[in-house]
N, C-alpha and C positions, 0 to 999 in steps of 0.2 A: 302620676307617681309610679315609679318602677317597683311594684310590690315583689317581683321576683328577686330583685337585688336586696330588698329589705328582708325577705325570708332567708336568703342565703346568709346574710350578715347575722341576723338574730340567732339563727340556729348555731352557727359557728361561734358566735360570741358567748353563748351559754356554755358551750363545752370549754372554751378557752378560759372563761371566768371561773368555772368550777375547778379547773386544773390550777389556776393561779391562786385561788382562795385556799384550796387544799394545801398547796405548798406554803402559803403564808401561815396557815393554821399550825402546821408542823413546826415552822420556824419560831413563831412567837411563844409556843408552848414548850419548846426545847429547854432542857435543864441548863441553867446559867444564862438564858437569853436576857438581853438588856431590857426587853419589854416587861419582864417579871419585876424588875426594880422600878421601872418608870411608870407602869400602869398596873399596880397591884389589884385594884378593885376590878378593873376590866378583865384581867387575867383570871381572877377568882370566878367571876361570872361565866367567863368563856369556858373554863374547865368543867364547871358544873353542867353547862349546856352541852358541851361536846361529849361528856361521859354519858349523858342521857340519850342524845341522838345526834351523833356526829354528822351524818349525811344531811339532816335537816339544817344544822348550823351552816354547813357549806352552801347548800342550795339557797338558803335565805340571804346569806351575805352576798353571794354572787348576784342574786337578783336585785338586792338593794342597791348595789353599786351600778348595775346595768341601768336601773331606773334613774338613779341620780345623774349618771353620765348623759343619758339621753335627754333628760330634762334640762340639764345645763347646756347641752349643745343646742337644744331648741331655743333656749333663752339667749344664748350667744348669737344665733342666726337671726333672731328677731329684734336684737338691740336692747334687750332687757338687762343684760349684765354689762358692767363697766368698771374695770376692764373685763374682757372676755375670759372665761374660766377654763374651758377645755379647747378653745379655738385660738389660733394665732391671729394677730393683727394682719391686715392686708400686706402681703409681701414678706411676712415673717414666717418662721418655722416653729418657734417655741410658743406655747400657750401665752396669751397676752398678759395674764396675771403674773406669770413667772418672769416674763421679760421686764415687766414694771418693777417687780420686787428686786431683780438683779440690778436695776437702775436706781435702787434706793427708795422706791415708792411702794411701801408696804401698805396693805389694806388696814382699815380701822380694826382695832382689837385683835390684830394678828399676834401670834406667839413670837416671843423674842428669839426662839430657836431658829426661826426662818432665816433671819439675817446671819446668825452664827453659822448655819450650814452653808450659806452662800459665800461668806467671806473666809471660810475655812477654819474658823476658830473652834468649831464643833466637829470633832472627827466623824467621818462617815465614809462608807465605800463609794457612794455617789451623792455628793452634797446637794446637787440640783434636784435629784429625784426625791430626796428626803424633804427638801424645802417645798417642793411642789405638792407632796402628800399633805403637808401641813396647810398649805394655801388652799387646797381642795376642801379640807375639813373646815377651815375658817369660812370659806364661801358657803358651804352647806349650813353652817351655824348661822350665818348672816341671813340666809333665806328662810330660816326656821320660822321667824315671826310672821312672814307673809304667807308661807306655805308649810305649816307644821306637818301636814300629812305626807309631804314628799321629802322633807328634810328634817328628820328627827335630830334634835340637838345632841351633840356629843359634848359633854360638859368639859370645857377647857381647863377649869380650875380643879375639878375633881379627877382629872387625868383619865378620861375615857372610861367612865363607869359603864357606858354603852360600848360593848366590845366591837361594834361594827367597824369602827375606824381602824382597829388593829388588823382587820382582815381585808383592808383595801388592797387590791391587786398591785403587784410590782409591775415594772415595765410599762409606764404610762407615757413615756416621752420618745420612745424609739419610732422610726418611720413605719414599723409594722405593729405598733401597739394597738390595743383595743380602741383608744381614742382616735388614732389616725384612721383606722377602718371606719369608725363611726362617722367621722367628718366626710368620708367619701360617699356614704349612702345618705346621710342627713345633710344634703346640700341646702343652701339658702333657699333655693326654689322649692325644694321638697318641704321645707319647714314653714312655708307660707300657710299651710293647713295643719292644725294641731292633731288631726286624725292620724298623722304619721306615728304618733306615740302609741295609739291603739293598735295599729298594724304591727308595730314592732313587738308589742306584748303578745298578740295572737301568735306570731311566728316564734317568739321566744319559748312559749309553752307548747308548741306543736309536737315536739318529740315526746313530751310528757303525755299529751293527748293520745299519741300513737301507742304508748305503753299501756294506757288505761284500756284502750279498745282491744289490744292484744290480750289483756287479762280477761276481758269479757268472753273471748273465745275459749278460755280455760275455766269459765263459769265463776270468775272472780267479780263480784258485784262492785258497783261504783260507790266508794266510800264518800263521806261528807267532804273530806279534804280534797278529793279528786273530782268533785262535781264541776268546779270552775274550769279545770283543764279539759274535761270531757265535753263541755257544752259551750265553750267560748267560740263565738262566730261573729266576725265583724260585718256589720250591715252595709251593703252598698249605699253610697250617698244618695242616689236618686230615690231609692226606696225610703230612706230616712225622710227625704223631702215630702214624698207622698204621704207618709204617716203623719208628720207634723203639720203639714199644710192642710190636710183634711180633718184635723182634730183641732189643734190650737188655732190655725188659720181660719177654719170654718166657723169656730165659735166666735172669733172676733168679727168676722164679716157679717154674721147674723146680728150681732149687737151694734155694728157700725155699718149700716147699709151703704153709706157714702164713702167708705174707706177705699183708698186707692191701692191698698196692700195687694189686692188680687193681681195686679200687673206684675208683681214680683214672685208670684207663686205658680210656677210653670206646671206643677203636678197637682194642682187643686182642681177638683171636679165640682163644678157649680151644681146646686140642686136643680132637678128637672122643673120643679114648681116652687114659687115663693113659700117660705115657711114662717109660721107665726108662733109655734110652740117650741121654745128652745130655752136653754139655761141663760138667765140674764146676768150680764156683767156690767157693773157701773164704771169701773176704772181698771187699768192694767194691773194695779197692785193687788186686785182681788183674785186674780187667776192663780190657781194652784195646779201645777203639773208634776207628775211623778213618773219616773221610770223605775219599776220595781225590780229590774234585773239590769242595772245600768251599765255593767261592764266598764269599759274605759271612757264612757261618757259621750259617744258619738252622737246619739240621738239628742241628749241634753244640749250638746254644743250647738246643734242646728236650731233647737228650740230657743236658745239664747239669741241667735241671730234674728229670728223672727220676732221675738219679744222686743228686741232693740228697735226694730222698725215700728212696732206697735207703740212703744213709748214715744219714739220720735214723732210719730204721726199725731200723738196727743199733745205734743208741744213741750215735753220735758227737756230739761237741760242735759246736753250730751254728757257732761261730766258726772251727772247723777245717775244716769240710766244703768250702767253696769252694776252699781251697788244696789239699786232698787231690784233688779232682776234676781241677784243672788240672795237678797234678803227676803223677798216676798214670793217668788214664782216657782223656782225649780228645786225639786227634791229627787235625789237618786238613792236607791237602796241596793245593797250588794252583800254577798256573803264572802267575796274574795277581797282581802285587805289590799292586795296589790292593785287590782282593777279599780277599787274604790279610790285609792290614791291617785290613779291616773285620771279618773273622772273629775275629781276635784281639781287636778292640775289643768285639765282641758278647759274647764270653766274659768279658772283663774287666767289662763292665757287668752281666752276670749275677752275677758275684762281688760287685761293689760293691753291688748291690741287696740282697744278703743280709747284707753286712758293715757297710755304712755307710762314710762317707768315711774316718774315722781308721783303722779296721781294714783297709780296702782298701789304703790307702797303706802300711801296715806289712806287708802280705802279700808274702812272698818269691816265691811261685810265679807264673809267667807262662804265658799260653796257649801251647800247643805247636802252632803253625801253621808248617808247613814250606813256604815258597815256593820252588819249584824254580828253579834258576838254571843257565844254560849255563856249563860249566867245561871248559876245554881245556888239555891238556898237550902240548907239542911233544915229539918224540922226544928232543931234546937235554935237555929238562927232566926226563925220566924218571930220569936219573942223580941229579939233585937229590932227586927223590921217594924214591929208594932210601935216600939219606942221611937223609931226614926220617922215614921209617917204620921203618927198620932192616932188616937182612938177613932176619930170621925172618918178617917180615910182607910182604916184597916178593915175593909169589907171583904166579903167572899169574892167579889169581882177582882179586887186588887190581888188577893192571895192567888187566885187562879191565873191571873195575868203574869205574876212573878214566876209561876211554874211553867209558863208556856215557852220560855226562851232557853231551856236547858239544851235544846237541840236546834238552836237558831242557825248554826252553820249548815245544818242538814235540811231543815224545813224552809229556811229563807223567808221570802216575802209571802209565802203561802200561809203563814201564821195570821190568824184573825184574833186580835186582842179581845179579851173578854171585857176589859175596862172600857166604859163608854166615853169617859172624858179624861184620857191620860194627860192631856195638856194642862188641865187644872191641877191634877195631882202632882205633876212635875213641877209646876210653879210653887206649890206649897212646900214640897220636899226640898227643893233646891234652896229655898229661903231659910231653912233651919240651919243653925250653927252648932256643929259638934266638934269644934276645934279642940276642946278640952278632953274629948273622949275619942281616942284614936280607933278603938274597936267599932264604935257606932259610926264614926266618920267613914270607915271602910265599907260598912254595910250600906250607909247612905249612898256612897258612890255606885255601888252595884244596883241599888234601887233606882237611882237616877238613870243609870245606863238602860235598864229595862224600860222605864217610862219613856225615855227618848225614842227607843225603838218602837214601842207601842204607839207613841204619838205619830211617828212616821207612817205606821201601818194602818192608821185610822181612816175611815171612809169619808174623806173630806175633799177629794180632788175633782176639779173640773175636767181634767184630761189625764188619762193614764196611757202611756205610750211605751212600747217595749218590743224587743226581739228576745223572747224568753228562752230558757234552756230547752233543748229538744233531747228527751231521754225516755225511752220506753220503760214503763214501770217495772218490767221484768228484769231490767238491768240495775235497778236501784238496790241499795243496801236494805236489809230486812226491816230496819227501823223506819226508814222513809217509806218503804212500800206499804207496810201495815198502817202507818199513820195516814197516808194518802187515800188508801181504800176506805178508811173510816171517815175522814173529814170531807173527801170529795168523791163520793161513790159514782157520780155521773160523769166524771171527767178524769178518772184515775188511770186511764190507759197510757198516758204520756204526760211528762211534766209540762209541756207547752199547753196542753188542754187544761191542766190545773190552773195555770197562770191566766188563761182566758176567763175562767170562772172567778178567780180571785181578783183579777183586774176590774171586772165589772162591779164586784162588791166594794172595791176601793173608791169608786166614783160616786159623786152625788147623783140624785135623780136628774135625768136628762144630761148627765155628763157623758163624756166620750171615751171609748177604749179604742186605741189604734195599735195594731200589732201585726207583726209578720211571724208566721210559723209554718209548720208542715201542713200541706193540703189534705192530709189523711182525715182530719176532722170533718171535711166537707162531704165525704162519701162513705167511709168504712162503717160497718155495722157496730164496731166496738165504740164508736162515738155517737151512736144514734140517740142515746138519752141526752147527751150534751147538746146535740143539734136541736132536739125537740125543746129543751129548756131555753136555749138561746133564742129560738124563733118565737116561742110563746111569751117571753118576758122582755125581749129587747128588740131593737130595730137595726137591721143591717143597712147602713147608709151606702157604702161603696166597697168595692173589692178590686184589687189588682191581682188576678190569678196568674201566678208566675210560672208554675210547673217546674220542670227541670232547668238546670243551668242558670239559676238566678245569682249564684255566687261564683265568680270566676276563680276564686282562690281554692275552692274545693273541687270544682270541675265535674263534668259528666252528670250522671243521674244519681249522685249520692243522696241528694235530698230534693224533694219536690215541695215547693212552698207557695204560700198565698199571703197577701197583705190585705188588711181590711180595717174598716172603722164601724164600730157598733155604738149606738146610743143607748144609754141605760134607762130606757122606757119603751113601752110598746105603742107604736102608731099603727092604727088599723089601715088596711089598704095601701100600705106604703110600698112604693116601688124602689127597688135597689138597683144601683148602677154597677156594672161589671166591665172591667177591662180584661180581655182574654189575651194573654201574652205568652201562652205556652209554646208558640212556634219559635220564639226568639232563642237563639243558641248561645248568646252571651249577655252580660249585663247591659252592654251598650245597645244591643238589638232589642232587648225587652224595653229599655227606656224609650227607644225610638218608636216602637209599636204602641207604647202607652200614649205618646204625643199624637200619633196618627189616629188612634181610637178616640182620644179625647176631642180632637178636632172634627172628626167625621160623625161621631155619635151614631155609628151604624156598624152592623156586623161586617167583617168577621172579628173585629177587635173590640167592639163595644156592644153591650147588651143591656137591656132593662128587663127586670123580672119582678113580679109581685111576690112578696115574701110568703103570703098565704098559699101560693101555688106550689111551693116546695113540698108541702105535706101531701099533695096528691100522688106523689111517688112513694112507694114503699120505703120506709126508713128515712124519708125526707132528705135525700141527698141534695146538695146545692148545685143541681144541674141547670144552671141559669140559661144555658143555650138551648135547652129542650123546648120544642115547639108546643104551642097550646094544644094542637091536635094529639101529640104524643101523650101529654098529660091527661087529656080526656080519655084516651085509649086505656090508660092505666086505670082510670076511675071507673070505666064502664065495661071492663073485660075481666074474665076469670084469669087467675094466674096459672102458670105452668104447674105449680104444686098441686093443683086439682086434677092434673092429668098424668103427672110423673113424680118421681121421688129423687131429685138430684141429691147427691151425697158425696162426701169425701171418700177417696180410695184408701187403701191400707198403707200404714207405715210399718215397715218390717223391723225397724230399729237396728238392723244389721244387713244392709243390702249385699255386701260382698259374700255373706254366708248363704243367703237365701235366694239370690237372683242370679241368673245366667242369661246369656243370649242363646237362642234356640239351637244354634249349630254347635254349642259347647257341650251338650248333654247326649247321653246314649239314647238312640231312637227307641230302644226297648223299654226305657224308663220314662218315656214321654207320651202323653195322651192328650187328644184334643177332641172337641165336639161333644163332650160328655154333658148331659143335661141336668145333672144334680150332684150335690155333695156325695150322696149315696153311691151314685154310679162311679164317681171319681175314686172313692175309697175302695170300691169293689174291684176297680181296674188294677190295683196294685202298683200303679204308676207313681213316680216321685215328682215329675216335673209337668207343669200345666201352663198354658198360654197366659201371659201376664202383660197387661197394657200399662205403659209408663209414659204416656203422652207422646212427645216428639214434635217434629216440624209440622207446618201447616199442611194438612191433607184432609180433604172432605171425603165423605161417604164410607171409606174403609181404608185401613192401612196402619202403619206404624206398629205392626205386630212383630216385634223383634225379640222379646224377652220371655223367659219362663220363670216360674217360681216354684220353690220346694213346698208342695202341699201334700206330702206323703202322709198316709194314715190320717186323712182328714185334717191336715195342718197341725198335727200333734206338736211338732217342735215350735212352730210359730205361736201357737196358742198357749204354750206353757214356758215361755222364756223367763218371765219374772221370777226371781228367786233361784234360777238355774244359771247363775253367772251374769245376770243382767239386773241392773237397778230398775230399769223401766222396760217393759215388754212391748211387743208389737200392739198396734191399735187399729181401730176402724176396719175390723175384719169383714163386716157386711155379710154375715153368714146367711141371711135370708135372701141375698141378692146374687151372690157369686154363682157362676156357671149358668146364669140365666141371661137372656137377651137384654141388651141395654145400648144406649148411646154413650159415647165417651168423648172427652176433649182434653186438650192440654191446658192445665190450670194456669200456668204462667206463660205469657206470650207477649212479645213486643209488637206484634202485628195483629192481623185479624185472627179471631178464634175460629176453629173449624171443628165440626162434629162428625164422628164416625160411628157407623152402625156395626154391632157385633151380635152374633147369634149365641148359641149355647157354648159353654166350655171355658169361659174366660174368668180370670180374677183381675182386680183393678188396683193400681198403685195410687198413692196420694198425689203424685205428679199428674195423674190422668183425671181422676174423678169419674163417676158413673151416673147415668141418668136412666133408670129403668122406666119404661113407659107402661102405665097401668094396663092399657089395651095394646098388647104386643102387635096386633094386626095393623096398628097405626104408626108403627115405628118409622117406616119410610116417610110418612107424612110429616112427622115431627123432625126428622132429619132434614127434610126440605125446608121447613120453617126456620129451624135453628141455624141453617147455613145461608140464610137470606140476609140482604143488607139491612132490612128493617130491624132484625134482631141485633145486628151489630150496633145500630144506633141506640136501641133500647138498652143493651148492656152497658154501652158507653155512658148513658144518662144515669144509670144506677151506680156505676163504679168505674170511672175512667182511669183505672190503674192497670198494672201488668197482670193482676190476679183476676181470673174468672172464677168466682166462688160459687159453690152450690146454692148458697142463700140468695145471691143476686139472680142466679139462673131461675130459681124457683119463683121469683117475683115477676118475671116478664109476662106481659099480657098475651093471651092466646086467642087466635082466630084462625080456623082451618077451613078455607073456602073449598068448595067441592072440586075434586080433581087433584088436590094437593098431594104430592108424593109420587105421582105417576113417573115423572122423569127421574126423581130421586131413586125410586125403586130400581129402575133400569141401571142407573149409575152404580148402585150398590151391588147389583147382580153381576155387572161387568167386572168389578174389581174384587169381589168377595168370593172365595172358594165355597163350594156347595156346603162343606162341612161347617162353615162358620156363619151361614145365613140363618135368618130367623125362621 
């Protein structure tokens, strides 16, 4: 699939549709426009909406038609429409449905105006174009019954009470129209896989995503309505297969040891040893699978494929299997209405591909995609709620649950309903009849909406599988941030981590959580509590450690990821299996390395580690490649913090004001080699040596900058309130001007440590490590610049950042004679005034 072509088309299509819908809006609302007479209800609704938020109306209508056009083209290409709606018959140029109408073959329930436009008895600037508009609306209405989530019905008798049809773009028949361009990229070959719809959606909203991230640079937090655009990321198919095959597939194989399904699961990792303690499944209909952030349904679509094989293996009739899957097995949860519609469409197309047009249209089951909605009840309405649900159901738990969904679009699947059995409450409330009381009927509808959402979020699943949103909590809107910190204190650093904890809560005991997210949770100290909880309460079964470049569409090192499967129970002495794929530079390379590692079951691509061993390293990082000897060294040695005090350097908050290169300042105002703050202050100098990291260089060097520390740093120490909202930080007043080791905090290669004597200050980009016994500074320089420390730091945190906390944790052993050569190297490069 040519995703570059899809991206180019989707982005240009969005702009074109917005322009065309805008022009259409102006035309239909113009004074004296024919639409005002022909569609009064639709115009009335449209005027109210446009007055409230014109840009939203345009954006919504543009996307609605984009969505419908792409869906219709997909169905044309796969033979579901007859005649084709947006595609011509082979060898023709007009859409087939228009060509048939021109030949006198009108669709069922078509408007009479179509024939009038085509035979010229109804005046129009372009009769064919007007007829085709009505044919499109008719087609959408006809598909409403089978797919109401994709084709909302425009009432043909009430004359477009839904104003969307009024804003259908013009120019749909020209060779350069949106439909002509659509057919060029959505070829019949490309439409063999329904994931093309998800790709188009990701690319359609990509410019909105860019706008959201540009806003973050201006400290504009991500609002609830922008979370989907900011976090939408289409999962590569091979990773989807890994996740589903090692959760759903694994569960089935454990319950059916003689199953031949394993031959079809290329990315399944068989357990190292036979297992006897697992979640029991009697029949395929019992399996419940949930994607709590389902997006356009890519993961659910492959789960459908695997479930189909499971049902077929059990001997079910092929004509019944799609309906059984949709009825019993798959649930998707979303906050984005558009993505939810696409997920439902993807599953419908999976069913249609198995059944054919006629059987698909007769199938009663519908995809179970729950799109969360904000629902609010005022205190006064709670009395009506009591009347709707009845005295027995009107408990504190129910009242609390009804209040949990006021921010459903913001909190999403992270909500944990208080009500223990929402399914039973839903059954009772739905059965009540309030036809005679419209007020109570409306309250009933809202209560039912909440109970349906609560039921979907209940802990009932055998498998939870997802690619959750990635968003640092500092970027979240204040309401979401405060709520996350309260409800998920151990995982609130990032949305993906919250979804890890929430996903495990949603599974049954011994159920499986399969997920891909950022690798940060494996190593960073901000996730240490989450790691400890996961390792103490759950079992990590397998992991595909992807690293950078796992997503070709975002490229480079934008995000480093990992995919994994947890079991919701703790197995003692359990060995976990890891595929190390960080060397792969593309999706294809990583997929290939996975298969190599799976086949060899040997390093450098395959590792086995005991979960209990992770806790032997400080902070319990998931450094699965670390040797047994290295882990024992950590357990049996003193850490560097017992010998030194690694710490962050200073943040000036205004580098252009306070920092210069040494050759930019007057020599008379520059001082070096001073041994204390007092001496520096007494010198009357303004500028002093300042270490800011720099390229790889051992022993000494990268002394290029100076900092304004006049009058004992008076300006730097008193910034806040003097024109600055936030002043400088990390002044390290007890350590500046004293000897220390320094390093570059962020590096893409090996870290290097440099020795400095008296007279220096240290920037945050550098960091400083004062040695408690200064006479041993050369010895520690030798140790920290050795390969063993590189390996040790890599085990603690294999990221670009060399943090003081990780440095303080490394185990220390100083054999006799350490530092002799290092001392000579330092002396050779270091001027006498800067030596210890």
